[in-house]
VEXPA-852011 format. One record per atom (N, C-alpha, C): residue in three letters; z, y, x. Coordinates in pm, whole numbers, plus 50000, padded with zeros to 5 digits. Atoms other than C-alpha are relative to their C-alpha. Example, Ala and Ser with C-alpha at 12.3 -4.5 7.8 and 13.67 -1.06 7.14 Angstrom:
2
ALA500004988150089;ALA507804955051230;ALA500005012050090;SER499944988149918;SER507144989451367;SER500735010949923;
***
This chain:
351
MET500204986850079;MET499945000950007;MET500175012150081;GLU500144987149907;GLU499125034750122;GLU501385006050031;ILE498994994849956;ILE502665044150070;ILE500804997550109;ASP499075006749900;ASP504165020550303;ASP499265005350142;ALA500654995849888;ALA501585029950560;ALA500425015950037;VAL499494986049992;VAL502515066850533;VAL501295001650078;ASP498525000049940;ASP506135059950578;ASP499904995250141;LYS500035005049861;LYS505295039350893;LYS499595011550080;LEU500584990549923;LEU503145068251010;LEU501015012250040;VAL499114987749972;VAL505695095150970;VAL501264997650075;PHE499015003549940;PHE508495074851111;PHE499645000450145;HIS500365002649864;HIS506415067651442;HIS499755014750039;VAL500514987849977;VAL505345105451431;VAL501245007750064;ILE498814994349984;ILE508875118651421;ILE500564996150128;GLU499475006349877;GLU510045095451682;GLU499335004250124;LYS500744996749878;LYS507325103051938;LYS500075014650041;VAL499894985449973;VAL507555141451909;VAL501495002950051;ALA498584999249963;ALA511285138251958;ALA500324998350160;GLU500225005249830;GLU510585123152335;GLU500005014850083;ASP499994989949886;ASP511415147052625;ASP498505003950074;GLU501115000049906;GLU508205141352792;GLU498714998949899;CYS500945001350121;CYS506025139552441;CYS498535006950045;ASP501354991649996;ASP502215146652480;ASP499564998049877;LEU500294998350174;LEU501195159552137;LEU498654995249984;ASP501445006850048;ASP497685149752185;ASP499844985050007;GLU499825016549996;GLU498645112252263;GLU500564996949850;VAL499355006350151;VAL500605111551909;VAL498775007549910;VAL501134998350090;VAL497435130451746;VAL498864991149995;GLY501075010150001;GLY495225102651880;GLY500434989749924;PHE499225011350096;PHE497775078351735;PHE499735001749851;VAL500094996950146;VAL497555095851400;VAL498704998549950;ILE501544999550025;ILE493695096451389;ILE499694984149998;SER500135015949997;SER493715057651490;SER500484994549883;PHE499205005050096;PHE496215048251253;PHE499525003449852;SER500384998250130;SER494755066250958;SER498634993049969;ARG501165004450010;ARG491285052251033;ARG500254984149950;GLU499655015350012;GLU492935016051051;GLU500634998349854;HIS499505003450128;HIS494875019950726;HIS499265008549887;SER500674994750114;SER492335039250541;SER500575012749934;LEU499414989250064;LEU494395071650482;LEU498965009750027;SER500834990250017;SER492545100850386;SER500515012350081;PRO499724987949920;PRO492285134850584;PRO501015008349887;GLU499144992450090;GLU493755150450260;GLU501594996550005;THR498585005249996;THR496945127650272;THR500645005650139;LEU499404993349900;LEU497435139050630;LEU500295015250000;LEU499724986150016;LEU497065174850525;LEU501315005049923;LYS498854997350078;LYS499715172550267;LYS501274996850081;LEU499075000049933;LEU501865159250516;LEU500375010950114;SER499584986149920;SER501245188150744;SER500675010149936;PHE499204989450097;PHE502435211250456;PHE501214995249981;ILE498625004350035;ILE505515191050399;ILE500945002750134;PHE499384999049854;PHE506395191850779;PHE500365017250032;GLY499804984749967;GLY505745230750781;GLY500815007449924;ASN498794994850082;ASN508045236050488;ASN501024997450070;ASP498485003549926;ASP510745218650675;ASP500285004850123;LYS499904995549898;LYS509985238750960;LYS500044989050130;MET500255011349914;MET509255206951157;MET498705003350064;TYR501124994749967;TYR506605224951363;TYR499294989850092;ARG500835009049891;ARG505765200151643;ARG499114988049888;GLU500755010150095;GLU504965174151348;GLU498945003249919;LYS500924992450079;LYS503115199751151;LYS499005001950074;TYR501034996849914;TYR500885207151472;TYR499284985150003;VAL500675015150007;VAL500185168351513;VAL499024997349873;PHE500825003250115;PHE499015164551158;PHE498845010849977;SER501084988850017;SER497055198851137;SER498894997150099;ARG501115003049906;ARG495195188351470;ARG499294987949954;ALA500755012450060;ALA494505153151324;ALA498835003549906;CYS500804997350100;CYS493225168451031;CYS498595007050031;ALA501284992149932;ALA490785191951221;ALA499064990650059;SER500865010449952;SER489305162151385;SER499294988949889;LEU500645010050109;LEU488665141651066;LEU499335009049905;PHE500574990250123;PHE487625172550838;PHE498685004050070;SER500854994549940;SER484365188850888;SER499845013949907;GLY500164987850075;GLY483055222850771;GLY501095009649997;LYS498924989750023;LYS485295250250625;LYS501614992850016;MET498655008150009;MET488225223150597;MET500394998750144;ARG499554999349855;ARG488115218650973;ARG500395011150068;GLU499514988849945;GLU488115253351056;GLU501435006149978;ASP498584999150074;ASP491135257450816;ASP501044992050097;ALA499185010549925;ALA492855228250993;ALA500455006450128;HIS499694996149841;HIS492345242851355;HIS500785014249979;MET499334986550020;MET493665276851221;MET501554996850000;GLU498605003850023;GLU496755258451100;GLU500754996350106;ALA499455005049882;ALA497235240651420;ALA500065010750103;GLY499914991149894;GLY496645270751621;GLY501295011549970;LYS498684993550042;LYS499325291851430;LYS501144993250032;THR498735008949973;THR501825263051446;THR500244998450157;ALA499725001449826;ALA501175259451842;ALA500505013650043;SER499354986749947;SER501695297851879;SER501675000049945;LEU498504999450034;LEU505175294251683;LEU500704993150095;LEU499125007649903;LEU506175267951905;LEU499885006150177;GLY500014994849871;GLY505145288452214;GLY499254992950099;LEU501045008449906;LEU502485264852339;LEU498485006949977;GLU500984988650013;GLU499935291852416;GLU498644994050039;ASN501045006349978;ASN497425267152575;ASN499474992749880;LEU500505009350136;LEU497115243752268;LEU499695009849895;ALA500214987850100;ALA497175276252050;ALA498775005250041;ALA501314994149962;ALA494255290952242;ALA499024990549960;ARG501015007150033;ARG492335258652212;ARG499764997049848;GLU500145001050126;GLU492855256051837;GLU499225011949951;PHE500754986150065;PHE491605292051768;PHE498484997050055;GLU501344998849922;GLU488765286952020;GLU499064988149927;GLU500735011350073;GLU487735255451820;GLU499595003349849;ALA500064992350135;ALA488155274351483;ALA498565009850019;LEU501294992849969;LEU485565297551634;LEU498614993350016;GLU501405007649994;GLU483075271651706;GLU499674997849865;GLU500415001850148;GLU483075265151342;GLU499705011649913;ASN500444986150082;ASN482975301751223;ASN500225010950112;PRO499904990849906;PRO482385326951496;PRO500515013049969;GLY499684987650067;GLY483125355051261;GLY501614998749965;ASN498665004150037;ASN486815342451175;ASN500905007850056;ILE499154987849934;ILE488815374451227;ILE501434996450040;GLU498825003749987;GLU492125357251205;GLU499964991250163;ALA500135008349869;ALA490865331551504;ALA499785008850111;LEU500184993849898;LEU489665359851704;LEU501135006350051;CYS498594994049960;CYS492835378751693;CYS501004989750060;GLY498995009249961;GLY495015348651743;GLY499674996050128;TYR500295004149869;TYR492895336452037;TYR500265009450084;GLY499914989149935;GLY492815370452170;GLY501645002150055;SER498635000249972;SER496805369452159;SER500304988150087;MET499695010149880;MET497085337052343;MET499515003050126;LEU500324997849852;LEU494855346652613;LEU500825010050077;ALA499264989849930;ALA496785377552667;ALA501594993450032;GLU498815007049949;GLU500065357052650;GLU499914991850130;LEU500475005949894;LEU498395336052919;LEU499745007650139;GLY500234991249876;GLY497865364953153;GLY498595002750008;LYS501424998750000;LYS493955363953089;LYS499545010949916;LEU500214991850061;LEU493865398052995;LEU498345006649957;ASP501404996250029;ASP490115408153031;ASP499294989449892;ALA500245007750114;ALA489315374552811;ALA500405005449878;SER499194997150130;SER491915387752564;SER499035012049943;ARG500584988350057;ARG490085421452539;ARG498714998149962;VAL501265001750052;VAL486675406052467;VAL500254995349860;GLN499805004250147;GLN488125388452177;GLN500295008749899;TYR499334988550081;TYR489925417452029;TYR498665008549966;GLU500874992750022;GLU486825439652080;GLU498854993849924;ARG501005008150087;ARG484545412651919;ARG500755001249866;ALA499384998750102;ALA486965412851640;ALA499975015149909;LEU500084989350056;LEU486985449651595;LEU498435005049983;GLU501384997950048;GLU483115450851583;GLU499914993649872;LEU500295006250153;LEU483145429051282;LEU501035007849913;HIS498864991950109;HIS486275444151117;HIS500855010250072;PRO499314989249902;PRO487205477551277;PRO501385005249944;PHE499014990850049;PHE489925484651044;PHE501104983049978;HIS499465011550027;HIS491735447751092;HIS501555005150071;ILE498744996149941;ILE495435459951149;ILE500624992550104;ASP499535008049874;ASP496705432051359;ASP499315001650096;THR500754999249887;THR494005432451576;THR500185012750071;LEU499904984849951;LEU494365470851630;LEU501285000450053;CYS498474998849918;CYS498195467251705;CYS499844989350121;ASN500065010149874;ASN497535435451944;ASN499065007850122;TYR500954993449914;TYR494575456652098;TYR500885011350084;GLY499274990249955;GLY496875484452150;GLY501034995750119;CYS499395005149919;CYS499355462852316;CYS499504995950134;LEU500545004649893;LEU496965447152554;LEU499415013550084;LEU500464990949922;LEU495545481452655;LEU501265006550068;TYR498714994249922;TYR499065494752727;TYR500324990750128;ARG499855007049884;ARG499255464552967;ARG499085003050096;LEU501374999649925;LEU495885472553111;LEU500075016450050;ARG499694988049963;ARG497465508353168;ARG498805009849944;ASN500814989850074;ASN494835524852926;ASN500615004949889;MET499174993050083;MET497335547552766;MET499415006849879;ASP500684991250137;ASP495015568352559;ASP499364989149900;GLY500495009850092;GLY493195539052445;GLY500884990749903;ALA498905008250070;ALA496475521152332;ALA500535009349914;GLU499374988850114;GLU497695554852159;GLU499125000149894;GLU501135000750114;GLU494335554751961;GLU500314988349915;ALA499935012450113;ALA494725518851839;ALA501265000549941;TYR498684998750074;TYR498325523151752;TYR499885011649877;LYS500014992250106;LYS497565554451553;LYS499014994849897;LYS500785005650102;LYS494635539851374;LYS500704987449925;ALA499245010750076;ALA496905508551285;ALA500775007049904;LEU498894993250096;LEU499695530151146;LEU499355010149884;LEU500714994150099;LEU497275551350959;LEU499604992649885;LEU500475009950097;LEU495945521050781;LEU501104992549934;ASP498855003850064;ASP499415508950715;ASP501325005250082;PRO499034996549942;PRO502325529950793;PRO501344992549988;ARG498775009049996;ARG504715503250736;ARG499934987450090;HIS500345011849910;HIS503325480651018;HIS501155001750113;VAL498794999849897;VAL506555471151239;VAL499484999150130;GLU500395000649841;GLU504795459651547;GLU499375012250048;ALA500624989749971;ALA502745488251555;ALA500845015350010;HIS499234990549979;HIS505555512151526;HIS500864996450142;CYS499495003849886;CYS507265492851805;CYS499325002950113;GLY500784997549903;GLY504625490952016;GLY499555015350057;TYR500244987249971;TYR503795528951975;TYR501045005950070;GLY498944996049913;GLY507345536052068;GLY500194998650138;ILE499885003749836;ILE507235517152402;ILE499035009050075;LEU501024994649944;LEU504255536352482;LEU500355015350009;LEU499494984949998;LEU505855571752407;LEU500984998550087;TYR498904999549900;TYR509005560252593;TYR499325001050152;LYS500524999449873;LYS506825553352885;LYS499385013550052;ARG500404986449964;ARG505405588552874;ARG500995008049996;GLY498954989549974;GLY508775603552870;GLY500365007449869;GLN499834987950112;GLN508375616352497;GLN500974988949928;LYS498765008150044;LYS511845598852400;LYS500225002549856;THR499654994350135;THR512345620052065;THR498894991749923;GLU501065008150083;GLU509025604451948;GLU500244983749993;ALA499865015449992;ALA509865568552075;ALA501154997549872;ASN498815004250085;ASN513175570351885;ASN499515000049875;TYR500495001150133;TYR511465578651564;TYR499374987949985;HIS500885012350025;HIS509035549751591;HIS500924988550009;TYR499035012850000;TYR511895524251680;TYR500965000849882;THR498974999650126;THR514275537751395;THR498914996049863;ARG501025002350123;ARG511085534051157;ARG500044986149998;ALA500215011050010;ALA510465501251264;ALA501104988949956;LEU499055006450036;LEU514025490451220;LEU500535002749855;GLU499724997750149;GLU514165505950869;GLU499224990049936;LEU500885010150079;LEU511245481450776;LEU500584987550036;ASP499545013749983;ASP512745452350948;ASP501154999950103;PRO498634998149916;PRO516485454651066;PRO499984989950096;GLY499805009349909;GLY516075423251245;GLY499004995350093;HIS500945000649903;HIS513165429651450;HIS500294999850152;MET499405001449861;MET513915416551803;MET499675011050098;GLU500394993049910;GLU511875438352009;GLU500385015249974;SER499544986750024;SER512665471151832;SER501435000950013;ASN498704999550007;ASN516415463051831;ASN500145001250181;PHE499804997749851;PHE516055458452236;PHE499675012550052;ARG500404990149947;ARG514035486352315;ARG500985015449948;TYR499354990650034;TYR516175509852089;TYR501255000950058;ALA498655001449925;ALA519345497652254;ALA499725005150148;ARG500244993149865;ARG517955508052583;ARG499965014350008;LEU500224984750018;LEU517085541752458;LEU501565007349960;LEU498864995650051;LEU520435546252312;LEU501115000050147;GLU499354999249865;GLU522165535552652;GLU499855013550063;GLU500484988849923;GLU520095563452811;GLU500745013349953;LYS499364990250088;LYS521445587752537;LYS501455000450013;GLY498705000349980;GLY525005578352647;GLY500684996749865;GLU499215007050110;GLU525925559252341;GLU500094984850013;PRO499965016149964;PRO526895523752449;PRO500574991949870;LEU499585008550096;LEU528635513752132;LEU498674997549906;GLU501255002650081;GLU525385518051931;GLU499084991450051;ALA501225010449895;ALA523245501552220;ALA500704986149966;GLU499445013449987;GLU525735472752202;GLU499604994449854;ALA500265007350119;ALA525265467351840;ALA498644996849961;HIS501455005549996;HIS521435465851868;HIS499764989650101;TYR500115011249903;TYR521665443052184;TYR500374986549882;ILE499505009150053;ILE523675421051968;ILE499154995649861;LYS501075005150105;LYS521165420251677;LYS498684991650055;ALA501005005749942;ALA518425413051906;ALA500274985150051;LEU499705012149962;LEU520325383352036;LEU500234989149906;LYS499925007250128;LYS520935371651701;LYS498554992949956;VAL501375002650035;VAL517155369251648;VAL499364990050113;ASP500585007149921;ASP516315355151980;ASP501244995950129;PRO499025003949909;PRO519365338952168;PRO499714994250127;GLU500375007349885;GLU517405320252427;GLU499255010550100;ASN500624992349929;ASN515885350552568;ASN500895009050123;PRO499094996949880;PRO517205356752919;PRO499975016250044;LYS500004986749983;LYS516065392952932;LYS500975008549918;LEU499034994650085;LEU518355402052636;LEU501174998950087;HIS498695003049946;HIS521335385952798;HIS500275008750139;ILE499804991949855;ILE520855403153147;ILE500105015749957;PHE499824985450004;PHE520265439053000;PHE501555002949912;TYR498754997450058;TYR523465432652763;TYR501164998050113;ALA499185000549894;ALA525305421253067;ALA500465010650087;ARG500174986849901;ARG524395451953266;ARG500995012349921;LEU499324989550086;LEU525705473452958;LEU501614998650013;LEU498545004150025;LEU529245454452948;LEU500375003650145;ALA499414996249877;ALA529485457153321;ALA500035014350033;GLU500004984849990;GLU528885494753333;GLU501075003849928;HIS498744993450092;HIS531855498553096;HIS501154990550030;GLY498935005249938;GLY534015476653300;GLY500404985149913;ILE499845012150096;ILE533935444753031;ILE499424988550099;VAL500465010249911;VAL533725419753329;VAL499774986949967;HIS500055013050057;HIS534295388053146;HIS498734998149909;GLY500934999950099;GLY531775395752880;GLY498665000150091;SER501254995249924;SER529115405753132;SER499724986150056;ARG500205011949939;ARG529695373553329;ARG499504989549920;VAL500385009450101;VAL529275353353013;VAL498544999749982;HIS501544998150053;HIS525785368652957;HIS499074997850123;PHE500835004549866;PHE524735366053334;PHE499874987150011;ARG500165012849961;ARG525665329753331;ARG498994991849891;TYR500975007350089;TYR523715321253014;TYR498595003050040;ALA501544996649948;ALA520665341053135;ALA499524990550098;LEU500205009649905;LEU520815319753445;LEU499904984949939;LYS500065014950047;LYS521415287753260;LYS498574998349927;ILE501305000550057;ILE517985296053067;ILE499045001150114;ASP500704998849897;ASP516325307053369;ASP500464999150147;PRO499275003449867;PRO517925292753696;PRO499065007350101;ASP500704994849855;ASP515135307453921;ASP499645014649986;ASP500134985650019;ASP515425343953832;ASP500915004550116;VAL499134993449865;VAL516415358254192;VAL500405012049971;GLU499374986250033;GLU516965393254066;GLU501344999549918;ALA498895001550085;ALA519385379553807;ALA501134993150091;HIS499475002749907;HIS521155360854075;HIS500765009150082;CYS499674987949923;CYS521275390854300;CYS501075009349928;GLU499034991050094;GLU522675412354009;GLU501364994549983;TYR498875006650049;TYR525255386953914;TYR500815003050118;ALA499155001149883;ALA526405383854275;ALA500625015050028;ARG499444985949980;ARG526755422754307;ARG501375002449900;LEU498754999150088;LEU528945423953988;LEU501294989350057;LEU498975007849965;LEU531155394854101;LEU500595005150158;ALA499464995249866;ALA531545412154466;ALA500775012949963;ARG499314984250033;ARG532305445554294;ARG501524999349939;PHE498595000550071;PHE535305431454106;PHE500634987750081;GLY499095008349909;GLY536695409654397;GLY499754985449989;HIS500245013049995;HIS535045376554322;HIS499154995050105;ARG500805000449905;ARG533825372354661;ARG499364985450041;HIS500585013049985;HIS533515334754671;HIS498824996849906;GLU500925000650088;GLU531505333454366;GLU498765007850020;ALA501404991049944;ALA529305361454488;ALA499264993850104;GLU500695005949894;GLU528475344154789;GLU499054988149970;VAL500405012850047;VAL527485312854598;VAL498795005749928;GLN501064996550063;GLN525085335054384;GLN499095004550103;TYR500994995749914;TYR523565352354678;TYR499224988150071;LYS500525013249959;LYS523095318654845;LYS498964993949920;LYS500965004650109;LYS521145307554531;LYS498715007950003;ALA501464991250011;ALA518945339154540;ALA499154997350117;LEU500545003149882;LEU518205332454895;LEU499334985950043;GLU500975013650022;GLU517085296054854;GLU498965001349913;LEU501315000150070;LEU514725307354601;LEU499085007950054;ASP500734991849946;ASP513585336154803;ASP500645005550138;PRO499394998049878;PRO514555336155163;PRO500075015350058;GLY500484988249940;GLY513155370955220;GLY500375011049902;HIS499784992750094;HIS514665387654913;HIS500925011550052;PHE499234991249926;PHE515875422655036;PHE501425003149963;GLY498754998650072;GLY518325431054792;GLY501224989250016;SER499195010549973;SER520125396754823;SER500395001250147;LEU499554999149844;LEU520195400355211;LEU500925010050035;CYS498884989649972;CYS521665434055211;CYS501294997649934;GLY498835002150076;GLY524215423754944;GLY500874989850065;TYR499275009249934;TYR525125392155134;TYR500475005450116;GLY499504992649879;GLY525415412355460;GLY501075007149987;ASP498824990550046;ASP527655438155278;ASP501324990249986;LEU498895009150011;LEU529945407555158;LEU500414994650102;LEU499625004449884;LEU530165391855487;LEU500685007950091;LYS499304988449931;LYS531235424555640;LYS501185001949953;GLU498614996550052;GLU533835428655384;GLU500974988250028;LYS499155012049953;LYS535085393255469;LYS500675000550137;GLY499715003349854;GLY535375400455833;GLY498954993150084;GLN500905007549925;GLN532325380755943;GLN498905007550049;TYR501024989549938;TYR530635406856143;TYR498654992050064;THR501055004449926;THR528465384456357;THR498964992649898;GLU500875005450133;GLU527095365056037;GLU499255013849936;ALA500544988250085;ALA526795399055864;ALA498585007850080;LYS501084993849891;LYS524595413256170;LYS498754992349982;GLU501235007350030;GLU522315384956150;GLU499375001949879;VAL500604999850130;VAL521785387355785;VAL499275015449966;TYR500654983849979;TYR521005426155831;TYR498594999050061;ARG501145001549912;ARG518615416956096;ARG498824994349896;GLN501115005150083;GLN516835395355846;GLN499645010749883;ALA500284990550104;ALA516895422155567;ALA499015009950072;GLU500934989849943;GLU515445446655811;GLU498374993750026;TYR501165005050007;TYR512655423355893;TYR499324998649879;SER500525001250143;SER512035414955526;SER499305013849957;ARG500434986750057;ARG511745451955446;ARG498725005450072;ARG501174996149913;ARG509205457055733;ARG498564990449963;VAL500915008450018;VAL507025427855636;VAL499195002049864;PRO500834995350102;PRO504175438355379;PRO500334989649876;GLY499985008350128;GLY504685422955027;GLY501304997249962;ASN498215000750026;ASN508675423155054;ASN500355011649953;
***
């Protein structure tokens, strides 16, 4: 019976995607093979994809959407690739998402959502020129597509084309004055230009529209810090962390705020968590070491400096800080050698 085959298929997929070293393409291959062997229709797989999506089981949803795309043809194939692409994007699987959007565009080169999604994934992968091609193609076909205008503004900002980015953001906000991402992006651009009053307006407008918007909370918190409003800044760092608790950048900036105001224990908690998420962040190890040394935790500071220098033996800040620490401990010979390394590192191009 089909229901028994579906149960068996679902059990296997859930089990496989839960594995640490799961290859999603292998699971997709299994779904396709199993479906053919048991005469399961692509429509059945599509229903399973929607069910998993409703349950926020996105890895399973991706597998079934991708399998559907392989079994469908025409418009159904295009739509299945789009679902798989959006799901892979949610999962942070940029390469897989880019592939899905690219394949959707093979079915329909004028799919504006696929062009925008593909451009976004290419930008995430650091392929900025290729991303620009996709956005400009999209805007040739649909000059007033708001998400593309906003994403294009973000890309142009990264390419340091400030005037072009401003034009894109202004167009997006003219078309939709309630577009949160455009307000946030335009705020970032204005802040970079030193127009902090105008940036403040766009951050607060974004947060009026979406109080939980992570990037707007983070950027507004930084602006509030500069304005000398640490309590208000803290509130927005906390809101950003509630949305994205695994973002090391947020933990580091919040740790800096706490350290600046003498809340050492809280600062240490957030530095440690940031380094748990990203143990290879040399600057974070160095900054955490400085904090520890400043408040007399010399042994722990030395551990952090050593970790930083294991990752980057020529890191100038860590060498200087470690030299200062050794000097404080009375280890003058060792400090002199570390200072010598720091001076050499400073002179070497690229350091």
